[in-house]
N, C-alpha and C positions, 0 to 999 in steps of 0.2 A: 675277524681279521680283514675282511674286505674294506672296512672303514679306514684301517691303518694304511692299506695299499692306496686307497683313493686319496687320502690326505698327502701321502708321500708323492703321488703323481702330481697333485696340485702344486706342491712345493717345487718340484722339478720343472713344471710348466711356467711358473711365475717368473716375472722379471727379477734379475738379481737385486736383492736388498729392497725390493718394493714393499710397500706397507701391506699389500695383500699377501705377499709371501711370508712376512713376519707374522701376520695373523694366522696363517696356516701352520707355521711352526709352533706358535703358541697353542693352537688347538691340538696338534699332534702330541706336543709335550704333555698336555693335560690328559690326553687319552692314555699315554704311557703312565702318567701319575696315577690315574684311576685304576690302572692294572698293576700297581705296586712296583713298577719299573722306574725307580727314582733316578738312578744314575743315567740310564738311557734317556729319560725325560730331560735331564739337565744337559746332556750332550746334544740332544735334538734342538734345544732352545738356544744354546750358546751362540750360533751364528746370528740369530735374530737379536740377541742381547747386544752383540757387538755392532750390528749393522743398523739397528733401529732402537737406539738407547732411550728414546722418549715414547715408544709405542706402549700404550696402556695395557693391552692384553698381554704383551710380552712381560712387562714389569710385574703384573699381578701373578702370572703363571710362575715366574721366577721366584717370587716370594713364597708361594705355596710349596714349591719343590724344595727350596732351601730349608723350610721348616721340617719337612719330611726327612731331610738329610741331617737334621739336628744342627744346622748352621743358622742359629737364630739371629746372630749379628748381621749376617749377610742378608737374611730375610728382611730385617728392619731397614737396611739400606735400600733394598728394592722398593719396599712400600713407601719410604720417604721420597724416593725418586718419583714414584707414581703420584704422590701428593704434590710434588713440585710441578707436575704436568697439569693436573687439575684435581679439585676436591673429589674424593671417591669414597663411597661407603665401604667397599670391601677393604681398601687399604687402611682406613681409620679403624674398622673393626678388628682387623688382623693386628695392628699395632697395639690396640687395647688388650687383645688376648695375649700377645707376647709380654706386655707389661704385667698382666695378671699372673701369667705363668712364672714370672720372675719375682713374684711377691711384692709388686708395687701397685696396690689397688687404687691409690689416688691417681697415679699416672694413667692407669687403665680407664678410670672414670672420666678423665679429661678427654681421652680419645672418644669414648662412647658419647659424651656430651656433644662433641663436635658432629657426630652423626645426627643427633637431634637438631642441631643448628642447621646443618646442611639440608635436612629434610624440610625444615621450616622455610628455608630459602627457596627450595624447589617447589613447595606448595604455593608460595607467593608468585613464583614465575611460571607456574603450571608445568613444572618439570615432570619427567617420566621415570622416577626412581622408585615407584611405589612398591613393587614386589621385592626389590632388593632391600628396601628399608623394612618391609614386613618380615622378611627372612631374618634380617639382623635383629629385630626386636624379639622374634620368637626364639632365636638362638640364645639370646642373652636375658630372656624373661623380663623384658622391659616394655612398657607401653603396649601391653597386649591387646587392649581394646582398640587402640589405633592400628596395631598390626592387623587385627581382624577387619577393620574398616577398609584398609588398603588392599588386603588379599582378596576380599570378597568382590572387588571390582572385576575379578577374573573367576568368579565362582562356577561358571559353566565351561571353563576352558577345557580343551582337549590337549593342550600343550603339556608335555610331560613335566617340564621343569616348573611351570606355573602351577600345575596340579600338585606337585610335590610341596611347594611352598604353601599352598592353600591348606593341604593336609596338615602340615607342621603347625601352622597357625591355629587351625581348629583344635589340634591336640593340646597346644599350650593354653587354649581358652576353654578347656574342659568340655569339648563338644565331640565325644568319641565317635558317634555314629557318622557325623559329617567327615571326621578325619579318616575313618576307614573307607568311606566311599571315595574320597578324593585321592587317597594313597593308592586305591585300586586303579584309578585312572593313570596315576604316575607310574605304576608298575606295568601297565598294559603293553608297553612297547619293548620291555626287557632292556631298557637303556642301561649300559654298563657304568653307572655312577654310584659309588659306594654311599654317598649321602642319601640317596633315595632308599637304599636298602637299610641304612641306619634309621631313618625316619619310620620306615615300615616296621622295623623291629621294635622301636620304642612305642609305637602306636599299638602293636600287638601285645607288648608287655603290659601296657596300661589297661588293655581289655582282658588281661588274664589268659591270653593264648600263648602258653609256654612254648609249644612246638614252633609256631610261626615266629615268635620272638627270637628263639635260638637260631632258626633258619636264616632270617634276614640279618640279624646282627652278626652271625658267623660269616655270612656271605660278604658283608661290608668289610670285615676285618681280613678275610681271606683274599679279597681283591686288592685291598690297599690298607695295610695295617696302620699306617700313619696318615690316613686320609684327611684328618682334621686335628689340630692341636687341642681342641676342646672336646669334640665328639668321639674321637677314637677311644680316649680313656673312659668316657661314659659308656660306650658299647662294651668294653671289657668288664667294667664294674657291674653293669646290668646283667651280663651273662653270668658273672660270678654270683650275683644275688639270686638269679633264677635257680642256679644249681644248688644253692645252699638253702632253698626254701621248698621242700618237697610238696607242700600244700599249695604251691603257687597255681596249680591248674584250676583251683576253685576260687582264685582271687587275684587281684593285680599284684605285680611285683612291687616291693617297697621302692620308693624313690631313692636314687643313688645318694649316698651321704655327701655332705658338703666337704670339699677339700680344705685342709688347714691352710 
């Protein structure tokens, strides 16, 4: 709770409607989002949405919160506004996920292909989107060899979020021992991010560790039941699969079935 207090103090200390105050509001809103407090997150962010309508962190945070509130049309609007400010991997990926959830795979693929194009442009210009792109590829089971190449640029990192992405990429590239070592680093600071818990749970499930998988996946969902349009349902399904396979303790959980 100290982190909430410190962020609120930073907001009160900032200049009215300044970009740094908008950033602080976006961070506090995401902290509330990670805690499953979706309406307070929306209320916290609202002044920044009004005062800084082109602030990228604000727009991206608003999109995530609107999805959790089942307001997908509003989420699309925020992500489109983010793209109007600048090309962005998170916004493109989220719009693709929203299209996929609506049963429009061709539209989803168009957004995902734009991530590939943006990555190619950043490579040509020596941009610094590598871990974000690696995370996108791992999340969507695309270009996993390239995801590994990008993520391993930070293979010795002690940064929690970088280690989390590295672990997820290792997992998707079928390197379980490296995934377990990296997720251990990601978990080391007890960072209250449900995505880290989700990744830890899926890595544990893949290793056949039923207890750890239940612990981490359950924690992710208890913190923020709608933390991700794509991953929250996977967490629920994997927990159900674990519970329905009593021999799981001696082998890996079956992969979640594809959604129709």
